[in-house]
Each structure stands twice: as C-alpha cells, then as structure tokens.
GUNU-524242 format. One record per residue (C-alpha): x, y, z; residue in three letters. Coordinates in steps of 0.5 Angstrom, whole numbers, plus 500, padded with zeros to 3 digits. Each point is the difference from the previous one (the first is absolute). Layout:
BEGIN
<r xx="X" yy="Y" zz="Z" aa="ALA"/>
...
//
This chain:
BEGIN
<r xx="708" yy="757" zz="908" aa="MET"/>
<r xx="502" yy="503" zz="507" aa="SER"/>
<r xx="505" yy="497" zz="505" aa="ALA"/>
<r xx="502" yy="502" zz="508" aa="PRO"/>
<r xx="504" yy="506" zz="498" aa="HIS"/>
<r xx="497" yy="503" zz="494" aa="ILE"/>
<r xx="493" yy="501" zz="497" aa="LEU"/>
<r xx="499" yy="499" zz="493" aa="VAL"/>
<r xx="494" yy="504" zz="496" aa="LYS"/>
<r xx="499" yy="500" zz="493" aa="ASP"/>
<r xx="497" yy="506" zz="497" aa="ASP"/>
<r xx="498" yy="499" zz="493" aa="GLY"/>
<r xx="507" yy="499" zz="496" aa="ARG"/>
<r xx="504" yy="503" zz="506" aa="VAL"/>
<r xx="502" yy="495" zz="506" aa="ARG"/>
<r xx="501" yy="504" zz="507" aa="ILE"/>
<r xx="505" yy="497" zz="505" aa="ILE"/>
<r xx="500" yy="502" zz="507" aa="THR"/>
<r xx="505" yy="499" zz="505" aa="ILE"/>
<r xx="496" yy="498" zz="506" aa="ASP"/>
<r xx="503" yy="500" zz="506" aa="ARG"/>
<r xx="498" yy="507" zz="503" aa="PRO"/>
<r xx="502" yy="498" zz="507" aa="ASP"/>
<r xx="507" yy="500" zz="498" aa="ARG"/>
<r xx="500" yy="506" zz="495" aa="ARG"/>
<r xx="500" yy="495" zz="494" aa="ASN"/>
<r xx="507" yy="497" zz="502" aa="ALA"/>
<r xx="502" yy="495" zz="495" aa="LEU"/>
<r xx="502" yy="493" zz="501" aa="THR"/>
<r xx="502" yy="494" zz="496" aa="PRO"/>
<r xx="493" yy="498" zz="500" aa="VAL"/>
<r xx="497" yy="507" zz="498" aa="THR"/>
<r xx="504" yy="500" zz="494" aa="VAL"/>
<r xx="499" yy="493" zz="498" aa="ALA"/>
<r xx="493" yy="502" zz="500" aa="GLU"/>
<r xx="501" yy="506" zz="496" aa="MET"/>
<r xx="504" yy="496" zz="495" aa="GLU"/>
<r xx="495" yy="495" zz="499" aa="ALA"/>
<r xx="494" yy="505" zz="499" aa="ALA"/>
<r xx="504" yy="504" zz="495" aa="LEU"/>
<r xx="502" yy="494" zz="496" aa="ARG"/>
<r xx="493" yy="497" zz="500" aa="GLU"/>
<r xx="498" yy="507" zz="497" aa="ALA"/>
<r xx="505" yy="500" zz="495" aa="ALA"/>
<r xx="499" yy="492" zz="498" aa="ASP"/>
<r xx="493" yy="502" zz="498" aa="GLY"/>
<r xx="497" yy="505" zz="495" aa="SER"/>
<r xx="495" yy="503" zz="504" aa="ASP"/>
<r xx="504" yy="505" zz="504" aa="ILE"/>
<r xx="504" yy="505" zz="496" aa="GLY"/>
<r xx="503" yy="504" zz="506" aa="ALA"/>
<r xx="501" yy="500" zz="508" aa="VAL"/>
<r xx="500" yy="505" zz="506" aa="VAL"/>
<r xx="504" yy="498" zz="506" aa="LEU"/>
<r xx="498" yy="504" zz="506" aa="THR"/>
<r xx="500" yy="499" zz="508" aa="GLY"/>
<r xx="494" yy="500" zz="505" aa="SER"/>
<r xx="499" yy="504" zz="506" aa="GLY"/>
<r xx="503" yy="506" zz="497" aa="GLY"/>
<r xx="507" yy="498" zz="499" aa="HIS"/>
<r xx="503" yy="497" zz="494" aa="PHE"/>
<r xx="506" yy="496" zz="504" aa="SER"/>
<r xx="505" yy="501" zz="505" aa="ALA"/>
<r xx="505" yy="495" zz="497" aa="GLY"/>
<r xx="502" yy="494" zz="502" aa="GLY"/>
<r xx="497" yy="497" zz="506" aa="ASP"/>
<r xx="505" yy="501" zz="506" aa="VAL"/>
<r xx="498" yy="493" zz="504" aa="ASP"/>
<r xx="501" yy="496" zz="494" aa="HIS"/>
<r xx="506" yy="503" zz="498" aa="ILE"/>
<r xx="503" yy="499" zz="507" aa="LEU"/>
<r xx="498" yy="493" zz="500" aa="ASP"/>
<r xx="503" yy="499" zz="493" aa="ALA"/>
<r xx="507" yy="503" zz="503" aa="ALA"/>
<r xx="500" yy="495" zz="506" aa="GLY"/>
<r xx="502" yy="494" zz="497" aa="GLY"/>
<r xx="507" yy="497" zz="500" aa="ASP"/>
<r xx="501" yy="502" zz="492" aa="ASP"/>
<r xx="498" yy="505" zz="495" aa="ASP"/>
<r xx="495" yy="495" zz="497" aa="ALA"/>
<r xx="493" yy="503" zz="503" aa="GLY"/>
<r xx="502" yy="507" zz="498" aa="LEU"/>
<r xx="502" yy="498" zz="493" aa="LEU"/>
<r xx="493" yy="496" zz="499" aa="THR"/>
<r xx="497" yy="506" zz="503" aa="MET"/>
<r xx="503" yy="505" zz="495" aa="MET"/>
<r xx="499" yy="495" zz="494" aa="ARG"/>
<r xx="493" yy="500" zz="502" aa="ALA"/>
<r xx="500" yy="508" zz="499" aa="PHE"/>
<r xx="503" yy="499" zz="494" aa="HIS"/>
<r xx="495" yy="496" zz="497" aa="ARG"/>
<r xx="495" yy="505" zz="500" aa="VAL"/>
<r xx="504" yy="505" zz="498" aa="VAL"/>
<r xx="502" yy="496" zz="493" aa="VAL"/>
<r xx="492" yy="499" zz="500" aa="GLU"/>
<r xx="498" yy="507" zz="500" aa="ILE"/>
<r xx="506" yy="502" zz="495" aa="TRP"/>
<r xx="500" yy="494" zz="495" aa="GLU"/>
<r xx="492" yy="500" zz="500" aa="SER"/>
<r xx="496" yy="502" zz="494" aa="ARG"/>
<r xx="496" yy="504" zz="504" aa="LEU"/>
<r xx="501" yy="507" zz="502" aa="PRO"/>
<r xx="500" yy="501" zz="508" aa="VAL"/>
<r xx="497" yy="506" zz="503" aa="VAL"/>
<r xx="502" yy="501" zz="507" aa="ALA"/>
<r xx="495" yy="504" zz="504" aa="ALA"/>
<r xx="505" yy="503" zz="506" aa="VAL"/>
<r xx="497" yy="503" zz="507" aa="SER"/>
<r xx="502" yy="501" zz="507" aa="GLY"/>
<r xx="507" yy="496" zz="501" aa="ILE"/>
<r xx="504" yy="497" zz="495" aa="ALA"/>
<r xx="507" yy="499" zz="503" aa="TYR"/>
<r xx="506" yy="495" zz="498" aa="GLY"/>
<r xx="497" yy="494" zz="496" aa="GLY"/>
<r xx="493" yy="504" zz="499" aa="GLY"/>
<r xx="503" yy="506" zz="496" aa="ILE"/>
<r xx="504" yy="495" zz="496" aa="ASN"/>
<r xx="495" yy="496" zz="498" aa="LEU"/>
<r xx="496" yy="506" zz="498" aa="ALA"/>
<r xx="506" yy="502" zz="496" aa="LEU"/>
<r xx="500" yy="493" zz="496" aa="VAL"/>
<r xx="493" yy="502" zz="498" aa="CYS"/>
<r xx="498" yy="503" zz="493" aa="ASP"/>
<r xx="497" yy="507" zz="503" aa="LEU"/>
<r xx="499" yy="502" zz="507" aa="VAL"/>
<r xx="494" yy="504" zz="502" aa="VAL"/>
<r xx="501" yy="503" zz="507" aa="MET"/>
<r xx="496" yy="504" zz="505" aa="SER"/>
<r xx="502" yy="506" zz="503" aa="ALA"/>
<r xx="501" yy="497" zz="507" aa="ASP"/>
<r xx="505" yy="495" zz="497" aa="ALA"/>
<r xx="507" yy="499" zz="504" aa="ARG"/>
<r xx="505" yy="496" zz="497" aa="ILE"/>
<r xx="507" yy="499" zz="503" aa="CYS"/>
<r xx="506" yy="495" zz="497" aa="GLU"/>
<r xx="501" yy="499" zz="508" aa="VAL"/>
<r xx="505" yy="494" zz="499" aa="PHE"/>
<r xx="506" yy="503" zz="502" aa="VAL"/>
<r xx="497" yy="503" zz="506" aa="LYS"/>
<r xx="498" yy="493" zz="502" aa="ARG"/>
<r xx="508" yy="497" zz="499" aa="GLY"/>
<r xx="498" yy="497" zz="493" aa="ILE"/>
<r xx="500" yy="501" zz="493" aa="VAL"/>
<r xx="495" yy="502" zz="495" aa="PRO"/>
<r xx="496" yy="494" zz="497" aa="ASP"/>
<r xx="494" yy="498" zz="496" aa="VAL"/>
<r xx="504" yy="503" zz="494" aa="ALA"/>
<r xx="500" yy="507" zz="503" aa="GLY"/>
<r xx="508" yy="501" zz="498" aa="ALA"/>
<r xx="498" yy="498" zz="493" aa="TYR"/>
<r xx="494" yy="504" zz="499" aa="LEU"/>
<r xx="501" yy="507" zz="504" aa="LEU"/>
<r xx="506" yy="502" zz="496" aa="PRO"/>
<r xx="497" yy="499" zz="494" aa="ARG"/>
<r xx="494" yy="504" zz="502" aa="ILE"/>
<r xx="503" yy="506" zz="504" aa="VAL"/>
<r xx="507" yy="500" zz="497" aa="GLY"/>
<r xx="506" yy="497" zz="504" aa="MET"/>
<r xx="501" yy="506" zz="505" aa="HIS"/>
<r xx="493" yy="501" zz="502" aa="ARG"/>
<r xx="500" yy="492" zz="501" aa="ALA"/>
<r xx="506" yy="500" zz="504" aa="ARG"/>
<r xx="497" yy="506" zz="505" aa="GLU"/>
<r xx="493" yy="496" zz="500" aa="LEU"/>
<r xx="504" yy="493" zz="502" aa="MET"/>
<r xx="506" yy="503" zz="504" aa="LEU"/>
<r xx="496" yy="505" zz="504" aa="LEU"/>
<r xx="494" yy="497" zz="500" aa="ALA"/>
<r xx="495" yy="506" zz="501" aa="PRO"/>
<r xx="493" yy="499" zz="500" aa="GLU"/>
<r xx="497" yy="504" zz="494" aa="ILE"/>
<r xx="492" yy="502" zz="499" aa="GLY"/>
<r xx="496" yy="499" zz="493" aa="ALA"/>
<r xx="502" yy="506" zz="497" aa="GLU"/>
<r xx="507" yy="499" zz="501" aa="ARG"/>
<r xx="499" yy="493" zz="497" aa="ALA"/>
<r xx="497" yy="504" zz="494" aa="LEU"/>
<r xx="505" yy="505" zz="499" aa="GLU"/>
<r xx="505" yy="494" zz="500" aa="LEU"/>
<r xx="496" yy="496" zz="495" aa="GLY"/>
<r xx="499" yy="494" zz="505" aa="ILE"/>
<r xx="492" yy="502" zz="500" aa="ALA"/>
<r xx="496" yy="501" zz="493" aa="ASN"/>
<r xx="494" yy="503" zz="503" aa="VAL"/>
<r xx="499" yy="503" zz="507" aa="VAL"/>
<r xx="492" yy="500" zz="503" aa="GLU"/>
<r xx="497" yy="503" zz="506" aa="PRO"/>
<r xx="499" yy="494" zz="504" aa="ASP"/>
<r xx="500" yy="492" zz="500" aa="ALA"/>
<r xx="494" yy="499" zz="497" aa="ASP"/>
<r xx="501" yy="505" zz="494" aa="ALA"/>
<r xx="507" yy="497" zz="499" aa="ALA"/>
<r xx="497" yy="493" zz="499" aa="LEU"/>
<r xx="494" yy="502" zz="496" aa="ALA"/>
<r xx="506" yy="504" zz="495" aa="THR"/>
<r xx="504" yy="493" zz="500" aa="ALA"/>
<r xx="494" yy="496" zz="498" aa="VAL"/>
<r xx="498" yy="505" zz="495" aa="ALA"/>
<r xx="507" yy="500" zz="497" aa="LYS"/>
<r xx="500" yy="492" zz="500" aa="ALA"/>
<r xx="493" yy="500" zz="496" aa="HIS"/>
<r xx="503" yy="505" zz="495" aa="GLU"/>
<r xx="506" yy="495" zz="499" aa="LEU"/>
<r xx="496" yy="494" zz="500" aa="ALA"/>
<r xx="496" yy="504" zz="494" aa="ALA"/>
<r xx="506" yy="500" zz="496" aa="MET"/>
<r xx="502" yy="494" zz="496" aa="PRO"/>
<r xx="503" yy="495" zz="505" aa="ASP"/>
<r xx="506" yy="497" zz="495" aa="TYR"/>
<r xx="503" yy="507" zz="498" aa="THR"/>
<r xx="499" yy="502" zz="508" aa="VAL"/>
<r xx="504" yy="494" zz="502" aa="ALA"/>
<r xx="505" yy="501" zz="494" aa="LEU"/>
<r xx="501" yy="508" zz="502" aa="THR"/>
<r xx="501" yy="498" zz="507" aa="LYS"/>
<r xx="505" yy="495" zz="498" aa="LYS"/>
<r xx="504" yy="505" zz="496" aa="LEU"/>
<r xx="500" yy="505" zz="505" aa="VAL"/>
<r xx="503" yy="496" zz="506" aa="ASN"/>
<r xx="505" yy="496" zz="495" aa="ARG"/>
<r xx="502" yy="507" zz="498" aa="SER"/>
<r xx="503" yy="501" zz="507" aa="LEU"/>
<r xx="506" yy="495" zz="499" aa="ASP"/>
<r xx="501" yy="501" zz="492" aa="ALA"/>
<r xx="504" yy="504" zz="496" aa="ASP"/>
<r xx="497" yy="504" zz="494" aa="LEU"/>
<r xx="502" yy="494" zz="495" aa="ARG"/>
<r xx="497" yy="495" zz="505" aa="GLY"/>
<r xx="494" yy="504" zz="501" aa="SER"/>
<r xx="499" yy="502" zz="493" aa="LEU"/>
<r xx="500" yy="492" zz="498" aa="GLU"/>
<r xx="495" yy="499" zz="506" aa="LEU"/>
<r xx="495" yy="506" zz="497" aa="GLU"/>
<r xx="501" yy="496" zz="493" aa="ALA"/>
<r xx="498" yy="494" zz="502" aa="VAL"/>
<r xx="494" yy="502" zz="505" aa="THR"/>
<r xx="497" yy="505" zz="495" aa="GLN"/>
<r xx="500" yy="494" zz="494" aa="ALA"/>
<r xx="496" yy="496" zz="505" aa="ALA"/>
<r xx="496" yy="506" zz="502" aa="ALA"/>
<r xx="498" yy="501" zz="492" aa="LEU"/>
<r xx="498" yy="493" zz="499" aa="ARG"/>
<r xx="495" yy="501" zz="506" aa="SER"/>
<r xx="493" yy="500" zz="498" aa="LYS"/>
<r xx="499" yy="507" zz="504" aa="ALA"/>
<r xx="505" yy="503" zz="496" aa="ALA"/>
<r xx="497" yy="498" zz="494" aa="VAL"/>
<r xx="493" yy="502" zz="502" aa="GLU"/>
<r xx="503" yy="507" zz="502" aa="GLY"/>
<r xx="504" yy="501" zz="494" aa="PHE"/>
<r xx="494" yy="498" zz="496" aa="GLU"/>
<r xx="495" yy="505" zz="504" aa="ALA"/>
<r xx="505" yy="505" zz="499" aa="PHE"/>
<r xx="501" yy="499" zz="493" aa="ARG"/>
<r xx="492" yy="500" zz="499" aa="GLN"/>
<r xx="499" yy="507" zz="504" aa="SER"/>
<r xx="506" yy="503" zz="496" aa="ARG"/>
<r xx="496" yy="498" zz="494" aa="GLY"/>
<r xx="494" yy="503" zz="502" aa="LYS"/>
<r xx="503" yy="507" zz="502" aa="GLY"/>
<r xx="503" yy="500" zz="493" aa="ARG"/>
<r xx="493" yy="500" zz="497" aa="ARG"/>
//
C-alpha cells in the first residue's frame, strides 16, 4: 500500500515506509502520520513482515511539522484544531513504540523538530554523514513534541537533553553517534538506507515472538522500578520459553552439545 504522503515497499519480510513530500522536506501533517500509522499497523497485524524501515525521500528525513498546517490549526478560536493535530502525531508515536515489529530509522539530510523525535521513537537509528539534526522548538516559540522531551533525556542524559532542547544547536551525524542518538553513521544516504534495510532483515530473521517481547521489556523498563522490571522479565521470559522458537533453539543447542562430547 502507498498513499499520497508516503511510499510503501515490502522487501521480503521488511517493510520500507518512505515519507514522500520532498518539496516540503518531508514535513509532517496529520495526514502524513495517519498514513504511516496505517502502514505500520497493517504490517504488524499480519505475519509476513518482521521489521520496518522508516526513511524520507529527496535526501531528507523530515523537517518536522508542516508550518502551513500548524498555522492553520492555530488560527481557530480555541485549542481544538491544535489538540487534534497533536493527537494524530501521538498516535503514530504509540504505534511505533508499542508495535511488535522493530522499526529502524534511516536518517539523511534534515531531521528537525518532530522529524528527529520521530526517529528517536524508533528502535535503531542509522544516519548518513550529511544528516543534520536540531531540536528547533524553542527557537520557534514552541515546546518539544513527538515524545522528544520523554525520549531525549533517556538517550543522552538530562543535562545533554537540556542543552539540545534549550539552546537548539544543529548537530551532525558524528556528534549524534557520540551522544547515542545514532547507532551507525554511513557515508551517504544510499549507504544509510542499505544498512538500515540490512539491519531490519537481520531483525526479521530473529524469532518474531521473542523480538516483540524483548522490545516490550526494554521499553517498559524506562518507567519501571527494579522490582517491577524483574516481574515483567519473569512474565515475558515464561511466555518466551513456551514458544516454538525457544523449544527448537534449546533442542538444537542440546543436540549440538551432545555431538561435541562424543
């Protein structure tokens, strides 16, 4: 499935979702994020797809929220239009965060505001060397959105997050790698996308059930105390150990160990 604001391509068990508004540097509107949400949900609801890559067309990931749409939403007599817009953005954040599928962001060019924060929600981030990111919100007279204020301190630490959000510097891919925002930096956009797709295939080759449970366990740990995290660990591990993949994996290990002892 493709839609006016996105392109969707399935490469084996990997779904590649491309934000396709190159004339607007892939700026995000409620329509854009709703299409992304639908493509993600469709992939997660079936069994054919094991991982997702999220990227942008035209050499940029995303410039963040579409200014024209934001101004239109802000022009009403009350906050209704703005709240509707923000909740549309929040739905795609939750879809990525809670999806059973791992999502890999391939980031090149501009990734500003809601654009970089959308990448932060993903499970892995691959950047090209030309990527430029900025938590630009304060400079625009607004506050961070698309879960940025929740995620960034957990990734880079509180003081670094304050620096990036209050001073809003533009930083490059290598600095993002140093801070832990990026997992990998590749020489150009094509290489970044290729690496993201390769990592997605690697993830898709893992047992789906245990990938989903591990993602859930890691995400929930951000808000759980030690005892709560241990209880969730016990419940998810018990479920994982009953899965077909675990039984087959342990049986194969036992057989190989037995051969090694002969």
